[in-house]
C-alpha atoms as an extended CHARMM CRD file, in Angstrom:
* protein
*
       211  EXT
         1         1  MET       CA             96.8650000000       50.6080000000       90.7720000000  PROA      1               0.0000000000
         2         2  SER       CA             96.0150000000       50.0410000000       87.1040000000  PROA      2               0.0000000000
         3         3  ASP       CA             96.7730000000       46.3430000000       87.5490000000  PROA      3               0.0000000000
         4         4  ALA       CA             93.7030000000       46.0800000000       89.7820000000  PROA      4               0.0000000000
         5         5  PHE       CA             91.3090000000       47.6000000000       87.2420000000  PROA      5               0.0000000000
         6         6  LEU       CA             90.8300000000       44.5720000000       84.9860000000  PROA      6               0.0000000000
         7         7  PRO       CA             90.2720000000       41.9980000000       87.7730000000  PROA      7               0.0000000000
         8         8  ALA       CA             87.8590000000       44.4010000000       89.4770000000  PROA      8               0.0000000000
         9         9  ALA       CA             85.9520000000       45.0000000000       86.2390000000  PROA      9               0.0000000000
        10        10  ILE       CA             85.7110000000       41.2890000000       85.4420000000  PROA      10              0.0000000000
        11        11  SER       CA             84.5660000000       40.5190000000       88.9730000000  PROA      11              0.0000000000
        12        12  GLY       CA             81.9450000000       43.2760000000       88.8920000000  PROA      12              0.0000000000
        13        13  PHE       CA             80.5850000000       42.2410000000       85.4920000000  PROA      13              0.0000000000
        14        14  VAL       CA             80.3460000000       38.5270000000       86.2840000000  PROA      14              0.0000000000
        15        15  LEU       CA             78.8250000000       39.0530000000       89.7140000000  PROA      15              0.0000000000
        16        16  GLY       CA             76.3940000000       41.6970000000       88.4790000000  PROA      16              0.0000000000
        17        17  LEU       CA             75.2070000000       39.5110000000       85.6180000000  PROA      17              0.0000000000
        18        18  SER       CA             74.8630000000       36.4050000000       87.7750000000  PROA      18              0.0000000000
        19        19  LEU       CA             72.7150000000       38.2590000000       90.2860000000  PROA      19              0.0000000000
        20        20  ILE       CA             70.3920000000       39.9400000000       87.7980000000  PROA      20              0.0000000000
        21        21  VAL       CA             69.8060000000       36.9980000000       85.4210000000  PROA      21              0.0000000000
        22        22  ALA       CA             67.1560000000       35.3220000000       87.5230000000  PROA      22              0.0000000000
        23        23  ILE       CA             63.4000000000       34.8470000000       87.5930000000  PROA      23              0.0000000000
        24        24  GLY       CA             61.9190000000       37.7720000000       89.4650000000  PROA      24              0.0000000000
        25        25  ALA       CA             59.2330000000       40.4420000000       89.4630000000  PROA      25              0.0000000000
        26        26  GLN       CA             61.3870000000       43.1380000000       87.8680000000  PROA      26              0.0000000000
        27        27  ASN       CA             62.5520000000       40.8980000000       85.0260000000  PROA      27              0.0000000000
        28        28  ALA       CA             59.0110000000       39.6320000000       84.4660000000  PROA      28              0.0000000000
        29        29  PHE       CA             57.7550000000       43.2120000000       84.2190000000  PROA      29              0.0000000000
        30        30  VAL       CA             60.4560000000       44.2320000000       81.7130000000  PROA      30              0.0000000000
        31        31  LEU       CA             59.7340000000       41.1130000000       79.6510000000  PROA      31              0.0000000000
        32        32  ARG       CA             56.0120000000       41.8060000000       79.5670000000  PROA      32              0.0000000000
        33        33  GLN       CA             56.4850000000       45.4210000000       78.5420000000  PROA      33              0.0000000000
        34        34  GLY       CA             58.9190000000       44.2970000000       75.8630000000  PROA      34              0.0000000000
        35        35  LEU       CA             56.3010000000       41.9550000000       74.4770000000  PROA      35              0.0000000000
        36        36  ARG       CA             53.7600000000       44.7700000000       74.4830000000  PROA      36              0.0000000000
        37        37  ARG       CA             56.3450000000       47.1400000000       72.9210000000  PROA      37              0.0000000000
        38        38  GLU       CA             55.3880000000       49.7650000000       75.4640000000  PROA      38              0.0000000000
        39        39  HSD       CA             57.9600000000       52.3240000000       76.6140000000  PROA      39              0.0000000000
        40        40  VAL       CA             60.7630000000       49.7450000000       76.4750000000  PROA      40              0.0000000000
        41        41  GLY       CA             63.5870000000       52.2850000000       76.2280000000  PROA      41              0.0000000000
        42        42  PRO       CA             62.5690000000       54.3560000000       79.2800000000  PROA      42              0.0000000000
        43        43  ILE       CA             61.9640000000       51.1960000000       81.3270000000  PROA      43              0.0000000000
        44        44  VAL       CA             65.3710000000       49.7410000000       80.4230000000  PROA      44              0.0000000000
        45        45  ALA       CA             67.0670000000       53.0520000000       81.2130000000  PROA      45              0.0000000000
        46        46  LEU       CA             65.2350000000       53.4530000000       84.5240000000  PROA      46              0.0000000000
        47        47  CYS       CA             65.9580000000       49.9230000000       85.7610000000  PROA      47              0.0000000000
        48        48  ALA       CA             69.6130000000       50.1010000000       84.7360000000  PROA      48              0.0000000000
        49        49  CYS       CA             70.0660000000       53.5410000000       86.3190000000  PROA      49              0.0000000000
        50        50  CYS       CA             68.4620000000       52.4060000000       89.5690000000  PROA      50              0.0000000000
        51        51  ASP       CA             70.7980000000       49.4200000000       89.7120000000  PROA      51              0.0000000000
        52        52  ALA       CA             73.8280000000       51.6230000000       89.0200000000  PROA      52              0.0000000000
        53        53  VAL       CA             72.8640000000       54.1150000000       91.7390000000  PROA      53              0.0000000000
        54        54  LEU       CA             72.2330000000       51.3580000000       94.2860000000  PROA      54              0.0000000000
        55        55  MET       CA             75.5200000000       49.6490000000       93.4410000000  PROA      55              0.0000000000
        56        56  ALA       CA             77.4340000000       52.9060000000       93.8290000000  PROA      56              0.0000000000
        57        57  ALA       CA             75.6230000000       53.6510000000       97.0850000000  PROA      57              0.0000000000
        58        58  GLY       CA             76.5100000000       50.2190000000       98.4120000000  PROA      58              0.0000000000
        59        59  VAL       CA             80.1730000000       50.6560000000       97.6390000000  PROA      59              0.0000000000
        60        60  ALA       CA             80.0660000000       54.1400000000       99.1680000000  PROA      60              0.0000000000
        61        61  GLY       CA             78.8970000000       52.7800000000      102.4950000000  PROA      61              0.0000000000
        62        62  LEU       CA             75.1130000000       52.3290000000      102.4340000000  PROA      62              0.0000000000
        63        63  ALA       CA             75.6170000000       48.6150000000      103.0270000000  PROA      63              0.0000000000
        64        64  GLN       CA             76.8770000000       49.3740000000      106.5020000000  PROA      64              0.0000000000
        65        65  LEU       CA             73.8390000000       51.5660000000      107.2190000000  PROA      65              0.0000000000
        66        66  LEU       CA             71.3340000000       48.8800000000      106.2100000000  PROA      66              0.0000000000
        67        67  GLY       CA             73.2920000000       46.2670000000      108.1220000000  PROA      67              0.0000000000
        68        68  THR       CA             72.9400000000       48.2650000000      111.3420000000  PROA      68              0.0000000000
        69        69  ARG       CA             69.2680000000       49.2390000000      110.8470000000  PROA      69              0.0000000000
        70        70  PRO       CA             67.1510000000       46.0550000000      110.8800000000  PROA      70              0.0000000000
        71        71  GLY       CA             63.9930000000       48.1610000000      111.1330000000  PROA      71              0.0000000000
        72        72  LEU       CA             64.6420000000       49.6630000000      107.7030000000  PROA      72              0.0000000000
        73        73  ALA       CA             64.9940000000       46.2060000000      106.1790000000  PROA      73              0.0000000000
        74        74  THR       CA             61.6410000000       45.2300000000      107.7110000000  PROA      74              0.0000000000
        75        75  VAL       CA             59.9020000000       48.2500000000      106.1780000000  PROA      75              0.0000000000
        76        76  LEU       CA             61.3530000000       47.4420000000      102.7590000000  PROA      76              0.0000000000
        77        77  THR       CA             60.2870000000       43.8120000000      103.0390000000  PROA      77              0.0000000000
        78        78  LEU       CA             56.7180000000       44.7070000000      104.0410000000  PROA      78              0.0000000000
        79        79  GLY       CA             56.3640000000       47.2520000000      101.2460000000  PROA      79              0.0000000000
        80        80  GLY       CA             57.6960000000       44.7980000000       98.6960000000  PROA      80              0.0000000000
        81        81  MET       CA             55.3420000000       42.0560000000       99.8680000000  PROA      81              0.0000000000
        82        82  VAL       CA             52.2550000000       44.2680000000       99.5060000000  PROA      82              0.0000000000
        83        83  PHE       CA             53.3290000000       45.5960000000       96.1100000000  PROA      83              0.0000000000
        84        84  LEU       CA             54.1280000000       42.1730000000       94.6540000000  PROA      84              0.0000000000
        85        85  ALA       CA             50.9160000000       40.6300000000       95.9720000000  PROA      85              0.0000000000
        86        86  ALA       CA             48.7820000000       43.4340000000       94.5310000000  PROA      86              0.0000000000
        87        87  TYR       CA             50.3790000000       43.2660000000       91.0980000000  PROA      87              0.0000000000
        88        88  GLY       CA             50.2190000000       39.4730000000       91.1070000000  PROA      88              0.0000000000
        89        89  LEU       CA             46.4780000000       39.5860000000       91.7040000000  PROA      89              0.0000000000
        90        90  MET       CA             46.1210000000       42.1580000000       88.9190000000  PROA      90              0.0000000000
        91        91  ALA       CA             47.9720000000       39.8530000000       86.5160000000  PROA      91              0.0000000000
        92        92  LEU       CA             45.7040000000       36.9230000000       87.4020000000  PROA      92              0.0000000000
        93        93  LYS       CA             42.6620000000       39.1500000000       86.8960000000  PROA      93              0.0000000000
        94        94  ARG       CA             43.9420000000       40.0750000000       83.4240000000  PROA      94              0.0000000000
        95        95  ALA       CA             44.3590000000       36.3810000000       82.6420000000  PROA      95              0.0000000000
        96        96  LEU       CA             40.6170000000       35.8770000000       83.1330000000  PROA      96              0.0000000000
        97        97  ARG       CA             39.9830000000       38.2090000000       80.1790000000  PROA      97              0.0000000000
        98        98  PRO       CA             42.9250000000       37.8050000000       77.7940000000  PROA      98              0.0000000000
        99        99  GLY       CA             40.9290000000       39.2660000000       74.9210000000  PROA      99              0.0000000000
       100       100  THR       CA             41.0290000000       42.6440000000       76.6660000000  PROA      100             0.0000000000
       101       101  LEU       CA             44.7800000000       42.7330000000       76.3670000000  PROA      101             0.0000000000
       102       102  GLN       CA             44.5760000000       41.8860000000       72.6990000000  PROA      102             0.0000000000
       103       103  ALA       CA             42.0240000000       44.6140000000       72.0740000000  PROA      103             0.0000000000
       104       104  ALA       CA             44.0420000000       47.1920000000       74.0130000000  PROA      104             0.0000000000
       105       105  ALA       CA             47.1700000000       46.3940000000       72.0380000000  PROA      105             0.0000000000
       106       106  ALA       CA             45.3130000000       46.6600000000       68.7360000000  PROA      106             0.0000000000
       107       107  SER       CA             43.6330000000       49.9560000000       69.6500000000  PROA      107             0.0000000000
       108       108  GLY       CA             46.9440000000       51.7790000000       69.9700000000  PROA      108             0.0000000000
       109       109  ALA       CA             46.1860000000       52.9400000000       73.5170000000  PROA      109             0.0000000000
       110       110  PRO       CA             49.2530000000       51.9640000000       75.5430000000  PROA      110             0.0000000000
       111       111  THR       CA             49.6110000000       52.4190000000       79.2690000000  PROA      111             0.0000000000
       112       112  PRO       CA             50.7320000000       55.9870000000       80.0540000000  PROA      112             0.0000000000
       113       113  LEU       CA             54.4880000000       56.3830000000       80.4150000000  PROA      113             0.0000000000
       114       114  ARG       CA             54.1580000000       57.8350000000       83.9120000000  PROA      114             0.0000000000
       115       115  THR       CA             52.1800000000       54.8050000000       85.0940000000  PROA      115             0.0000000000
       116       116  VAL       CA             54.6520000000       52.3530000000       83.5990000000  PROA      116             0.0000000000
       117       117  LEU       CA             57.6420000000       54.1600000000       85.1040000000  PROA      117             0.0000000000
       118       118  LEU       CA             56.0020000000       54.2260000000       88.5360000000  PROA      118             0.0000000000
       119       119  GLN       CA             55.3770000000       50.4850000000       88.2610000000  PROA      119             0.0000000000
       120       120  ALA       CA             58.9900000000       49.9210000000       87.2440000000  PROA      120             0.0000000000
       121       121  LEU       CA             60.1460000000       51.9640000000       90.2360000000  PROA      121             0.0000000000
       122       122  GLY       CA             57.9250000000       49.8690000000       92.4780000000  PROA      122             0.0000000000
       123       123  PHE       CA             59.3370000000       46.5960000000       91.1930000000  PROA      123             0.0000000000
       124       124  THR       CA             62.8460000000       47.9680000000       91.6230000000  PROA      124             0.0000000000
       125       125  LEU       CA             62.8060000000       49.9530000000       94.8520000000  PROA      125             0.0000000000
       126       126  LEU       CA             60.1470000000       48.0080000000       96.7890000000  PROA      126             0.0000000000
       127       127  ASN       CA             61.9170000000       44.7140000000       96.2110000000  PROA      127             0.0000000000
       128       128  PRO       CA             64.2200000000       43.9640000000       99.1670000000  PROA      128             0.0000000000
       129       129  HSD       CA             66.1490000000       41.4640000000       97.0530000000  PROA      129             0.0000000000
       130       130  VAL       CA             67.3850000000       44.4180000000       94.9830000000  PROA      130             0.0000000000
       131       131  TYR       CA             68.9650000000       45.9470000000       98.0740000000  PROA      131             0.0000000000
       132       132  LEU       CA             70.3930000000       42.6370000000       99.2050000000  PROA      132             0.0000000000
       133       133  ASP       CA             71.9830000000       42.0540000000       95.7980000000  PROA      133             0.0000000000
       134       134  THR       CA             73.0790000000       45.5260000000       94.7410000000  PROA      134             0.0000000000
       135       135  VAL       CA             73.6850000000       47.3210000000       98.0340000000  PROA      135             0.0000000000
       136       136  LEU       CA             74.7300000000       44.6200000000      100.4670000000  PROA      136             0.0000000000
       137       137  LEU       CA             76.3970000000       41.9530000000       98.3260000000  PROA      137             0.0000000000
       138       138  LEU       CA             77.8030000000       43.9730000000       95.4250000000  PROA      138             0.0000000000
       139       139  GLY       CA             78.4410000000       46.9130000000       97.7310000000  PROA      139             0.0000000000
       140       140  SER       CA             80.4100000000       44.9290000000      100.2680000000  PROA      140             0.0000000000
       141       141  LEU       CA             82.5020000000       43.1930000000       97.5990000000  PROA      141             0.0000000000
       142       142  GLY       CA             83.0820000000       46.3900000000       95.6520000000  PROA      142             0.0000000000
       143       143  ALA       CA             84.1440000000       48.2250000000       98.7930000000  PROA      143             0.0000000000
       144       144  GLN       CA             86.9920000000       45.7340000000       99.1760000000  PROA      144             0.0000000000
       145       145  GLN       CA             88.5270000000       46.7370000000       95.8370000000  PROA      145             0.0000000000
       146       146  PRO       CA             91.6560000000       48.9000000000       96.1180000000  PROA      146             0.0000000000
       147       147  GLY       CA             91.3440000000       52.6200000000       95.4880000000  PROA      147             0.0000000000
       148       148  ALA       CA             90.0000000000       53.6510000000       92.1000000000  PROA      148             0.0000000000
       149       149  ALA       CA             89.3330000000       50.0070000000       91.1950000000  PROA      149             0.0000000000
       150       150  LYS       CA             86.0710000000       50.4410000000       93.1130000000  PROA      150             0.0000000000
       151       151  GLY       CA             84.8480000000       52.5780000000       90.2290000000  PROA      151             0.0000000000
       152       152  ALA       CA             85.7830000000       49.8980000000       87.7000000000  PROA      152             0.0000000000
       153       153  PHE       CA             83.8710000000       47.3080000000       89.7270000000  PROA      153             0.0000000000
       154       154  VAL       CA             80.7140000000       49.4350000000       89.8820000000  PROA      154             0.0000000000
       155       155  ALA       CA             80.9290000000       50.4560000000       86.2130000000  PROA      155             0.0000000000
       156       156  ALA       CA             81.2840000000       46.8480000000       85.0650000000  PROA      156             0.0000000000
       157       157  ALA       CA             78.4240000000       45.6320000000       87.2600000000  PROA      157             0.0000000000
       158       158  ALA       CA             76.2150000000       48.4810000000       86.0160000000  PROA      158             0.0000000000
       159       159  THR       CA             77.1320000000       47.6120000000       82.4220000000  PROA      159             0.0000000000
       160       160  ALA       CA             76.0420000000       44.0160000000       83.0100000000  PROA      160             0.0000000000
       161       161  SER       CA             72.7100000000       45.2980000000       84.3080000000  PROA      161             0.0000000000
       162       162  LEU       CA             72.2170000000       47.5650000000       81.2830000000  PROA      162             0.0000000000
       163       163  LEU       CA             73.0550000000       44.7980000000       78.8020000000  PROA      163             0.0000000000
       164       164  TRP       CA             70.6670000000       42.3770000000       80.4890000000  PROA      164             0.0000000000
       165       165  PHE       CA             67.7010000000       44.7480000000       80.5950000000  PROA      165             0.0000000000
       166       166  THR       CA             68.3380000000       45.7950000000       76.9930000000  PROA      166             0.0000000000
       167       167  ALA       CA             68.4120000000       42.1750000000       75.8250000000  PROA      167             0.0000000000
       168       168  LEU       CA             65.3350000000       41.3110000000       77.8730000000  PROA      168             0.0000000000
       169       169  GLY       CA             63.2590000000       44.2960000000       76.7910000000  PROA      169             0.0000000000
       170       170  TYR       CA             64.1180000000       44.4470000000       73.1080000000  PROA      170             0.0000000000
       171       171  GLY       CA             64.7020000000       40.7200000000       72.6210000000  PROA      171             0.0000000000
       172       172  ALA       CA             61.1500000000       40.0860000000       73.7350000000  PROA      172             0.0000000000
       173       173  ARG       CA             59.9680000000       41.5840000000       70.4530000000  PROA      173             0.0000000000
       174       174  TRP       CA             61.0430000000       38.4220000000       68.6360000000  PROA      174             0.0000000000
       175       175  LEU       CA             58.2770000000       36.6700000000       70.5560000000  PROA      175             0.0000000000
       176       176  ALA       CA             55.6360000000       39.1890000000       69.4760000000  PROA      176             0.0000000000
       177       177  PRO       CA             54.0410000000       36.8790000000       66.8290000000  PROA      177             0.0000000000
       178       178  VAL       CA             53.5450000000       34.2060000000       69.4780000000  PROA      178             0.0000000000
       179       179  PHE       CA             51.9070000000       36.6440000000       71.8600000000  PROA      179             0.0000000000
       180       180  ALA       CA             49.6040000000       38.0220000000       69.1890000000  PROA      180             0.0000000000
       181       181  ARG       CA             47.2320000000       35.2790000000       70.3760000000  PROA      181             0.0000000000
       182       182  PRO       CA             45.1210000000       36.0040000000       73.4730000000  PROA      182             0.0000000000
       183       183  ARG       CA             45.8660000000       32.5190000000       74.8120000000  PROA      183             0.0000000000
       184       184  ALA       CA             49.5810000000       33.2840000000       74.9470000000  PROA      184             0.0000000000
       185       185  TRP       CA             48.9080000000       36.4790000000       76.9020000000  PROA      185             0.0000000000
       186       186  GLN       CA             46.7460000000       34.4860000000       79.2700000000  PROA      186             0.0000000000
       187       187  VAL       CA             49.5280000000       31.9830000000       79.9550000000  PROA      187             0.0000000000
       188       188  LEU       CA             52.0790000000       34.7700000000       80.4490000000  PROA      188             0.0000000000
       189       189  ASP       CA             49.8600000000       36.6750000000       82.8690000000  PROA      189             0.0000000000
       190       190  VAL       CA             49.1740000000       33.5130000000       84.8700000000  PROA      190             0.0000000000
       191       191  LEU       CA             52.9040000000       32.7950000000       85.1220000000  PROA      191             0.0000000000
       192       192  ILE       CA             53.6790000000       36.3870000000       86.0780000000  PROA      192             0.0000000000
       193       193  GLY       CA             50.8600000000       36.4820000000       88.6160000000  PROA      193             0.0000000000
       194       194  LEU       CA             51.8970000000       33.2200000000       90.2590000000  PROA      194             0.0000000000
       195       195  THR       CA             55.5640000000       34.2350000000       90.2780000000  PROA      195             0.0000000000
       196       196  MET       CA             54.7780000000       37.5000000000       92.0320000000  PROA      196             0.0000000000
       197       197  LEU       CA             52.4850000000       35.8510000000       94.5630000000  PROA      197             0.0000000000
       198       198  VAL       CA             55.1780000000       33.2730000000       95.3470000000  PROA      198             0.0000000000
       199       199  LEU       CA             57.7280000000       36.0560000000       95.8020000000  PROA      199             0.0000000000
       200       200  ALA       CA             55.3070000000       37.9660000000       98.0250000000  PROA      200             0.0000000000
       201       201  ALA       CA             54.6850000000       34.8310000000      100.0870000000  PROA      201             0.0000000000
       202       202  GLY       CA             58.4290000000       34.3670000000      100.4370000000  PROA      202             0.0000000000
       203       203  LEU       CA             58.7870000000       37.8950000000      101.7790000000  PROA      203             0.0000000000
       204       204  GLY       CA             55.9050000000       37.2880000000      104.1700000000  PROA      204             0.0000000000
       205       205  TRP       CA             57.5950000000       34.1210000000      105.4000000000  PROA      205             0.0000000000
       206       206  ARG       CA             60.7920000000       36.0720000000      105.9970000000  PROA      206             0.0000000000
       207       207  LEU       CA             58.8760000000       38.6200000000      108.0720000000  PROA      207             0.0000000000
       208       208  TRP       CA             57.1400000000       35.8660000000      110.0340000000  PROA      208             0.0000000000
       209       209  THR       CA             60.2710000000       33.8630000000      110.7630000000  PROA      209             0.0000000000
       210       210  GLY       CA             62.6100000000       36.8290000000      111.0440000000  PROA      210             0.0000000000
       211       211  SER       CA             65.0730000000       35.1830000000      108.6770000000  PROA      211             0.0000000000
């Protein structure tokens, strides 16, 4: 049985990292908070823990439940579309007044931790792609591992998630001098806003076409 641990761990780590290292709303949110140096540790911990729980749930059998309940997938898709569209519009609104962001950062009045954590939960749990990646894909592959190797698969995939969010959140601080200029914040908010609106449109298209 121990012979299966290393292959399972390698497979879980590589697959987990390949799925999470992508342009998306959750990563954009972590990056932005890292640049603002606001509650980075709690955000990283929350996102990584959510991924770990979803991965474990997928391996434990939640993938089969979602696969047999198309109505649940529709609800998740609709909720994600509304959430992403709303936050995308908020980001574009901030881009119209980039000086406000600069002033807020200089005043030492960060966004409350509770608000930031709720936003992070929204980007994580209202994003159907998270369930497709962690629950369905990782869950189905992890469930095929023999015996206790399932645990090694989940642990390695969760480790990949933690390393990525840590690098994204804390590595963003190296860019802080660049984003000390309001213009840089404006560009970032425009990119984030457009990215989220595109993702929301993609979810809407999936609902419309039933794909």
